[in-house]
ChimeraX commands (.cxc) that place a marker at each C-alpha (Angstrom):
marker #1 position 1.69,4.67,-11.58 radius 0.5
marker #1 position 3.83,4.34,-8.46 radius 0.5
marker #1 position 7.44,5.41,-8.95 radius 0.5
marker #1 position 10.00,3.34,-7.07 radius 0.5
marker #1 position 13.71,3.64,-6.26 radius 0.5
marker #1 position 15.74,0.65,-5.07 radius 0.5
marker #1 position 18.88,0.66,-2.95 radius 0.5
marker #1 position 20.49,-2.78,-2.90 radius 0.5
marker #1 position 24.03,-4.02,-3.41 radius 0.5
marker #1 position 23.14,-7.51,-4.66 radius 0.5
marker #1 position 22.56,-7.31,-8.40 radius 0.5
marker #1 position 20.75,-10.66,-8.60 radius 0.5
marker #1 position 18.10,-9.40,-6.20 radius 0.5
marker #1 position 17.73,-6.17,-8.15 radius 0.5
marker #1 position 17.26,-8.22,-11.33 radius 0.5
marker #1 position 14.52,-10.25,-9.65 radius 0.5
marker #1 position 12.68,-7.16,-8.48 radius 0.5
marker #1 position 12.99,-5.51,-11.89 radius 0.5
marker #1 position 11.64,-8.64,-13.58 radius 0.5
marker #1 position 8.67,-8.66,-11.24 radius 0.5
marker #1 position 7.85,-4.98,-11.60 radius 0.5
marker #1 position 8.51,-4.32,-15.27 radius 0.5
marker #1 position 5.45,-6.30,-16.39 radius 0.5
marker #1 position 3.13,-4.44,-14.01 radius 0.5
marker #1 position 1.91,-1.14,-15.41 radius 0.5
marker #1 position 1.12,0.12,-11.90 radius 0.5
marker #1 position 4.82,0.45,-11.02 radius 0.5
marker #1 position 7.87,2.11,-12.51 radius 0.5
marker #1 position 11.46,1.79,-11.26 radius 0.5
marker #1 position 13.06,5.20,-11.75 radius 0.5
marker #1 position 16.34,4.64,-9.96 radius 0.5
marker #1 position 18.68,1.92,-8.69 radius 0.5
marker #1 position 21.49,2.51,-6.21 radius 0.5
marker #1 position 24.15,0.22,-4.77 radius 0.5
marker #1 position 24.84,2.37,-1.69 radius 0.5
marker #1 position 23.12,4.91,0.53 radius 0.5
marker #1 position 24.94,7.89,-0.91 radius 0.5
marker #1 position 23.81,7.04,-4.44 radius 0.5
marker #1 position 20.26,6.53,-3.16 radius 0.5
marker #1 position 20.15,10.04,-1.74 radius 0.5
marker #1 position 21.41,11.42,-5.07 radius 0.5
marker #1 position 18.66,9.56,-6.93 radius 0.5
marker #1 position 16.01,10.84,-4.52 radius 0.5
marker #1 position 17.23,14.43,-4.94 radius 0.5
marker #1 position 17.00,14.12,-8.72 radius 0.5
marker #1 position 13.93,11.91,-9.23 radius 0.5
marker #1 position 11.93,12.10,-5.97 radius 0.5
marker #1 position 10.34,8.64,-6.20 radius 0.5
marker #1 position 7.12,7.99,-4.35 radius 0.5
marker #1 position 8.37,4.82,-2.65 radius 0.5
marker #1 position 11.90,3.68,-1.75 radius 0.5
marker #1 position 12.91,0.08,-1.20 radius 0.5
marker #1 position 16.20,0.00,0.68 radius 0.5
marker #1 position 18.57,-2.48,2.24 radius 0.5
marker #1 position 19.92,-1.60,5.69 radius 0.5
marker #1 position 23.53,-2.70,5.46 radius 0.5
marker #1 position 25.05,-0.78,2.54 radius 0.5
marker #1 position 28.38,0.90,1.71 radius 0.5
marker #1 position 29.06,4.60,2.38 radius 0.5
marker #1 position 25.73,5.39,4.08 radius 0.5
marker #1 position 23.60,2.63,5.59 radius 0.5
marker #1 position 19.86,2.35,5.07 radius 0.5
marker #1 position 18.95,3.75,8.48 radius 0.5
marker #1 position 21.01,6.91,8.05 radius 0.5
marker #1 position 19.86,7.33,4.45 radius 0.5
marker #1 position 16.23,7.00,5.52 radius 0.5
marker #1 position 16.66,9.69,8.19 radius 0.5
marker #1 position 18.18,12.09,5.65 radius 0.5
marker #1 position 15.54,11.40,3.02 radius 0.5
marker #1 position 12.56,11.66,5.39 radius 0.5
marker #1 position 13.86,14.96,6.77 radius 0.5
marker #1 position 14.13,16.45,3.27 radius 0.5
marker #1 position 11.13,14.71,1.70 radius 0.5
marker #1 position 8.67,13.62,4.42 radius 0.5
marker #1 position 6.11,12.55,1.83 radius 0.5
marker #1 position 8.34,9.86,0.33 radius 0.5
marker #1 position 7.59,6.40,1.70 radius 0.5
marker #1 position 10.40,4.03,2.69 radius 0.5
marker #1 position 10.32,0.24,2.98 radius 0.5
marker #1 position 13.26,-1.61,4.51 radius 0.5
marker #1 position 14.18,-4.77,2.60 radius 0.5
marker #1 position 16.70,-6.65,4.68 radius 0.5
marker #1 position 18.01,-10.04,5.76 radius 0.5
marker #1 position 18.16,-8.76,9.35 radius 0.5
marker #1 position 15.16,-9.40,11.60 radius 0.5
marker #1 position 16.73,-8.19,14.85 radius 0.5
marker #1 position 14.53,-5.99,17.01 radius 0.5
marker #1 position 17.11,-3.20,17.03 radius 0.5
marker #1 position 17.28,-2.98,13.23 radius 0.5
marker #1 position 13.49,-2.93,12.92 radius 0.5
marker #1 position 13.13,-0.35,15.69 radius 0.5
marker #1 position 15.82,1.89,14.20 radius 0.5
marker #1 position 14.19,1.83,10.76 radius 0.5
marker #1 position 10.81,2.71,12.25 radius 0.5
marker #1 position 12.38,5.58,14.19 radius 0.5
marker #1 position 14.09,6.75,11.00 radius 0.5
marker #1 position 10.70,6.99,9.31 radius 0.5
marker #1 position 10.23,3.70,7.44 radius 0.5
marker #1 position 6.64,2.70,6.73 radius 0.5
marker #1 position 7.43,-0.96,6.13 radius 0.5
marker #1 position 9.91,-3.74,6.74 radius 0.5
marker #1 position 10.26,-6.89,4.65 radius 0.5
marker #1 position 12.74,-9.73,4.95 radius 0.5
marker #1 position 14.65,-10.78,1.85 radius 0.5
marker #1 position 13.36,-14.35,2.11 radius 0.5
marker #1 position 9.82,-13.08,1.61 radius 0.5
marker #1 position 8.12,-13.89,-1.72 radius 0.5
marker #1 position 8.87,-11.07,-4.14 radius 0.5
marker #1 position 5.14,-10.74,-4.81 radius 0.5
marker #1 position 4.80,-9.37,-1.26 radius 0.5
marker #1 position 6.84,-6.39,-2.40 radius 0.5
marker #1 position 4.05,-5.25,-4.68 radius 0.5
marker #1 position 1.53,-5.39,-1.85 radius 0.5
marker #1 position 3.93,-3.59,0.50 radius 0.5
marker #1 position 4.60,-0.84,-2.05 radius 0.5
marker #1 position 0.89,-0.34,-2.72 radius 0.5
marker #1 position 0.11,-0.28,1.00 radius 0.5
marker #1 position 2.70,2.30,2.03 radius 0.5
marker #1 position 2.02,4.42,-1.06 radius 0.5
marker #1 position -1.62,4.60,0.05 radius 0.5
marker #1 position -0.53,5.85,3.45 radius 0.5
marker #1 position -0.49,2.57,5.36 radius 0.5
marker #1 position 2.27,0.46,6.82 radius 0.5
marker #1 position 3.43,-3.04,5.93 radius 0.5
marker #1 position 5.57,-5.35,8.05 radius 0.5
marker #1 position 6.70,-8.88,7.28 radius 0.5
marker #1 position 4.32,-11.38,8.85 radius 0.5
marker #1 position 7.22,-13.05,10.68 radius 0.5
marker #1 position 8.05,-9.83,12.55 radius 0.5
marker #1 position 6.51,-9.56,16.01 radius 0.5
marker #1 position 6.53,-5.87,16.80 radius 0.5
marker #1 position 5.52,-6.57,20.38 radius 0.5
marker #1 position 9.02,-7.92,20.95 radius 0.5
marker #1 position 10.79,-4.71,19.96 radius 0.5
marker #1 position 12.94,-3.50,22.86 radius 0.5
marker #1 position 11.22,-1.47,25.59 radius 0.5
marker #1 position 11.54,2.26,25.07 radius 0.5
marker #1 position 10.75,2.12,21.37 radius 0.5
marker #1 position 7.82,-0.28,21.37 radius 0.5
marker #1 position 5.09,2.22,22.30 radius 0.5
marker #1 position 6.20,4.87,19.81 radius 0.5
marker #1 position 6.81,2.19,17.18 radius 0.5
marker #1 position 3.32,0.78,17.56 radius 0.5
marker #1 position 1.79,4.23,17.52 radius 0.5
marker #1 position 3.61,5.04,14.30 radius 0.5
marker #1 position 2.48,1.91,12.47 radius 0.5
marker #1 position -1.23,2.43,13.11 radius 0.5
marker #1 position -3.16,4.70,10.80 radius 0.5
marker #1 position -5.35,7.46,12.21 radius 0.5
marker #1 position -8.49,5.38,11.62 radius 0.5
marker #1 position -6.94,2.33,13.29 radius 0.5
marker #1 position -5.89,4.38,16.32 radius 0.5
marker #1 position -9.43,5.76,16.68 radius 0.5
marker #1 position -10.95,2.28,16.36 radius 0.5
marker #1 position -8.44,0.88,18.87 radius 0.5
marker #1 position -9.55,3.47,21.43 radius 0.5
marker #1 position -13.20,2.53,20.87 radius 0.5
marker #1 position -12.31,-1.14,21.33 radius 0.5
marker #1 position -10.61,-0.14,24.58 radius 0.5
marker #1 position -13.87,1.44,25.72 radius 0.5
marker #1 position -15.66,-1.85,25.16 radius 0.5
marker #1 position -17.39,-1.02,21.89 radius 0.5
marker #1 position -18.40,-3.90,19.60 radius 0.5
marker #1 position -17.71,-3.77,15.86 radius 0.5
marker #1 position -21.34,-2.86,15.12 radius 0.5
marker #1 position -21.20,0.03,17.59 radius 0.5
marker #1 position -17.89,1.25,16.17 radius 0.5
marker #1 position -19.31,1.07,12.64 radius 0.5
marker #1 position -22.32,3.16,13.67 radius 0.5
marker #1 position -20.14,5.71,15.46 radius 0.5
marker #1 position -17.82,6.07,12.47 radius 0.5
marker #1 position -20.56,5.89,9.81 radius 0.5
marker #1 position -18.93,2.92,8.12 radius 0.5
marker #1 position -19.63,-0.78,7.62 radius 0.5
marker #1 position -18.98,-3.58,10.08 radius 0.5
marker #1 position -16.81,-5.31,7.45 radius 0.5
marker #1 position -14.58,-2.22,7.29 radius 0.5
marker #1 position -14.16,-2.24,11.07 radius 0.5
marker #1 position -13.34,-5.96,10.99 radius 0.5
marker #1 position -10.75,-5.31,8.28 radius 0.5
marker #1 position -9.14,-2.66,10.49 radius 0.5
marker #1 position -9.13,-5.13,13.38 radius 0.5
marker #1 position -7.28,-7.73,11.29 radius 0.5
marker #1 position -4.77,-5.15,10.10 radius 0.5
marker #1 position -4.07,-4.02,13.66 radius 0.5
marker #1 position -3.59,-7.60,14.84 radius 0.5
marker #1 position -1.03,-8.14,12.07 radius 0.5
marker #1 position 0.77,-4.83,12.57 radius 0.5
marker #1 position 0.97,-5.16,16.34 radius 0.5
marker #1 position 2.16,-8.76,16.23 radius 0.5
marker #1 position -0.86,-10.04,18.16 radius 0.5
marker #1 position -2.52,-13.44,17.89 radius 0.5
marker #1 position -6.21,-12.63,17.76 radius 0.5
marker #1 position -9.14,-10.48,18.84 radius 0.5
marker #1 position -8.64,-11.35,22.50 radius 0.5
marker #1 position -5.08,-10.02,22.48 radius 0.5
marker #1 position -6.21,-6.94,20.55 radius 0.5
marker #1 position -8.83,-6.19,23.21 radius 0.5
marker #1 position -6.28,-6.60,26.02 radius 0.5
marker #1 position -3.86,-4.34,24.16 radius 0.5
marker #1 position -6.59,-1.74,23.60 radius 0.5
marker #1 position -7.53,-1.82,27.27 radius 0.5
marker #1 position -3.89,-1.29,28.28 radius 0.5
marker #1 position -3.16,1.44,25.74 radius 0.5
marker #1 position -6.41,3.35,25.21 radius 0.5
marker #1 position -5.18,6.41,27.09 radius 0.5
marker #1 position -1.72,6.30,25.47 radius 0.5
marker #1 position -3.21,6.92,22.04 radius 0.5
marker #1 position -4.83,10.23,22.87 radius 0.5
marker link #1:1,2 radius 0.2
marker link #1:2,3 radius 0.2
marker link #1:3,4 radius 0.2
marker link #1:4,5 radius 0.2
marker link #1:5,6 radius 0.2
marker link #1:6,7 radius 0.2
marker link #1:7,8 radius 0.2
marker link #1:8,9 radius 0.2
marker link #1:9,10 radius 0.2
marker link #1:10,11 radius 0.2
marker link #1:11,12 radius 0.2
marker link #1:12,13 radius 0.2
marker link #1:13,14 radius 0.2
marker link #1:14,15 radius 0.2
marker link #1:15,16 radius 0.2
marker link #1:16,17 radius 0.2
marker link #1:17,18 radius 0.2
marker link #1:18,19 radius 0.2
marker link #1:19,20 radius 0.2
marker link #1:20,21 radius 0.2
marker link #1:21,22 radius 0.2
marker link #1:22,23 radius 0.2
marker link #1:23,24 radius 0.2
marker link #1:24,25 radius 0.2
marker link #1:25,26 radius 0.2
marker link #1:26,27 radius 0.2
marker link #1:27,28 radius 0.2
marker link #1:28,29 radius 0.2
marker link #1:29,30 radius 0.2
marker link #1:30,31 radius 0.2
marker link #1:31,32 radius 0.2
marker link #1:32,33 radius 0.2
marker link #1:33,34 radius 0.2
marker link #1:34,35 radius 0.2
marker link #1:35,36 radius 0.2
marker link #1:36,37 radius 0.2
marker link #1:37,38 radius 0.2
marker link #1:38,39 radius 0.2
marker link #1:39,40 radius 0.2
marker link #1:40,41 radius 0.2
marker link #1:41,42 radius 0.2
marker link #1:42,43 radius 0.2
marker link #1:43,44 radius 0.2
marker link #1:44,45 radius 0.2
marker link #1:45,46 radius 0.2
marker link #1:46,47 radius 0.2
marker link #1:47,48 radius 0.2
marker link #1:48,49 radius 0.2
marker link #1:49,50 radius 0.2
marker link #1:50,51 radius 0.2
marker link #1:51,52 radius 0.2
marker link #1:52,53 radius 0.2
marker link #1:53,54 radius 0.2
marker link #1:54,55 radius 0.2
marker link #1:55,56 radius 0.2
marker link #1:56,57 radius 0.2
marker link #1:57,58 radius 0.2
marker link #1:58,59 radius 0.2
marker link #1:59,60 radius 0.2
marker link #1:60,61 radius 0.2
marker link #1:61,62 radius 0.2
marker link #1:62,63 radius 0.2
marker link #1:63,64 radius 0.2
marker link #1:64,65 radius 0.2
marker link #1:65,66 radius 0.2
marker link #1:66,67 radius 0.2
marker link #1:67,68 radius 0.2
marker link #1:68,69 radius 0.2
marker link #1:69,70 radius 0.2
marker link #1:70,71 radius 0.2
marker link #1:71,72 radius 0.2
marker link #1:72,73 radius 0.2
marker link #1:73,74 radius 0.2
marker link #1:74,75 radius 0.2
marker link #1:75,76 radius 0.2
marker link #1:76,77 radius 0.2
marker link #1:77,78 radius 0.2
marker link #1:78,79 radius 0.2
marker link #1:79,80 radius 0.2
marker link #1:80,81 radius 0.2
marker link #1:81,82 radius 0.2
marker link #1:82,83 radius 0.2
marker link #1:83,84 radius 0.2
marker link #1:84,85 radius 0.2
marker link #1:85,86 radius 0.2
marker link #1:86,87 radius 0.2
marker link #1:87,88 radius 0.2
marker link #1:88,89 radius 0.2
marker link #1:89,90 radius 0.2
marker link #1:90,91 radius 0.2
marker link #1:91,92 radius 0.2
marker link #1:92,93 radius 0.2
marker link #1:93,94 radius 0.2
marker link #1:94,95 radius 0.2
marker link #1:95,96 radius 0.2
marker link #1:96,97 radius 0.2
marker link #1:97,98 radius 0.2
marker link #1:98,99 radius 0.2
marker link #1:99,100 radius 0.2
marker link #1:100,101 radius 0.2
marker link #1:101,102 radius 0.2
marker link #1:102,103 radius 0.2
marker link #1:103,104 radius 0.2
marker link #1:104,105 radius 0.2
marker link #1:105,106 radius 0.2
marker link #1:106,107 radius 0.2
marker link #1:107,108 radius 0.2
marker link #1:108,109 radius 0.2
marker link #1:109,110 radius 0.2
marker link #1:110,111 radius 0.2
marker link #1:111,112 radius 0.2
marker link #1:112,113 radius 0.2
marker link #1:113,114 radius 0.2
marker link #1:114,115 radius 0.2
marker link #1:115,116 radius 0.2
marker link #1:116,117 radius 0.2
marker link #1:117,118 radius 0.2
marker link #1:118,119 radius 0.2
marker link #1:119,120 radius 0.2
marker link #1:120,121 radius 0.2
marker link #1:121,122 radius 0.2
marker link #1:122,123 radius 0.2
marker link #1:123,124 radius 0.2
marker link #1:124,125 radius 0.2
marker link #1:125,126 radius 0.2
marker link #1:126,127 radius 0.2
marker link #1:127,128 radius 0.2
marker link #1:128,129 radius 0.2
marker link #1:129,130 radius 0.2
marker link #1:130,131 radius 0.2
marker link #1:131,132 radius 0.2
marker link #1:132,133 radius 0.2
marker link #1:133,134 radius 0.2
marker link #1:134,135 radius 0.2
marker link #1:135,136 radius 0.2
marker link #1:136,137 radius 0.2
marker link #1:137,138 radius 0.2
marker link #1:138,139 radius 0.2
marker link #1:139,140 radius 0.2
marker link #1:140,141 radius 0.2
marker link #1:141,142 radius 0.2
marker link #1:142,143 radius 0.2
marker link #1:143,144 radius 0.2
marker link #1:144,145 radius 0.2
marker link #1:145,146 radius 0.2
marker link #1:146,147 radius 0.2
marker link #1:147,148 radius 0.2
marker link #1:148,149 radius 0.2
marker link #1:149,150 radius 0.2
marker link #1:150,151 radius 0.2
marker link #1:151,152 radius 0.2
marker link #1:152,153 radius 0.2
marker link #1:153,154 radius 0.2
marker link #1:154,155 radius 0.2
marker link #1:155,156 radius 0.2
marker link #1:156,157 radius 0.2
marker link #1:157,158 radius 0.2
marker link #1:158,159 radius 0.2
marker link #1:159,160 radius 0.2
marker link #1:160,161 radius 0.2
marker link #1:161,162 radius 0.2
marker link #1:162,163 radius 0.2
marker link #1:163,164 radius 0.2
marker link #1:164,165 radius 0.2
marker link #1:165,166 radius 0.2
marker link #1:166,167 radius 0.2
marker link #1:167,168 radius 0.2
marker link #1:168,169 radius 0.2
marker link #1:169,170 radius 0.2
marker link #1:170,171 radius 0.2
marker link #1:171,172 radius 0.2
marker link #1:172,173 radius 0.2
marker link #1:173,174 radius 0.2
marker link #1:174,175 radius 0.2
marker link #1:175,176 radius 0.2
marker link #1:176,177 radius 0.2
marker link #1:177,178 radius 0.2
marker link #1:178,179 radius 0.2
marker link #1:179,180 radius 0.2
marker link #1:180,181 radius 0.2
marker link #1:181,182 radius 0.2
marker link #1:182,183 radius 0.2
marker link #1:183,184 radius 0.2
marker link #1:184,185 radius 0.2
marker link #1:185,186 radius 0.2
marker link #1:186,187 radius 0.2
marker link #1:187,188 radius 0.2
marker link #1:188,189 radius 0.2
marker link #1:189,190 radius 0.2
marker link #1:190,191 radius 0.2
marker link #1:191,192 radius 0.2
marker link #1:192,193 radius 0.2
marker link #1:193,194 radius 0.2
marker link #1:194,195 radius 0.2
marker link #1:195,196 radius 0.2
marker link #1:196,197 radius 0.2
marker link #1:197,198 radius 0.2
marker link #1:198,199 radius 0.2
marker link #1:199,200 radius 0.2
marker link #1:200,201 radius 0.2
marker link #1:201,202 radius 0.2
marker link #1:202,203 radius 0.2
marker link #1:203,204 radius 0.2
marker link #1:204,205 radius 0.2
marker link #1:205,206 radius 0.2
marker link #1:206,207 radius 0.2
marker link #1:207,208 radius 0.2
marker link #1:208,209 radius 0.2
view
């Protein structure tokens, strides 16, 4: 069971999330906070596995709270759940240590997938977010941080001109697994297809050493 804490100052949204999660035995909400200060208190007491937090909150905002929490408990995963889709907000949450970013107009069911993904060590960003548009200076580090170790290794092999079958043989895995990683990277990096992924890999293969 994945334990979750929520920081959100709109009660109706909290009610919706609770209604969604309470019937799923894979999740358990162990704390709800209406501001960043209360969230930190809950984390100190309960140490949830995943945190879902708004950015704009009273007392301590979500970015500052995430920095504090990740410094004390680096293993806890944080997902931003916000109405703001500005590049600066997304970049700041990534820098603070967030593993995911969802917009509040996303279907609530996406939350479950996001929670599962970050809990398993991955990252999850709203499909409407184009990470390639994040302001220069944070984009390279942001993109590095959202790729898993396996994805980074596969990206380098793509950059060296390896086909999926060759990558699969090198990594002792299946072609379908490599293709799944390709699709995930395209989504995470805000690209439009395999052609853009190849161009990105060619440009960045030495940056991911």
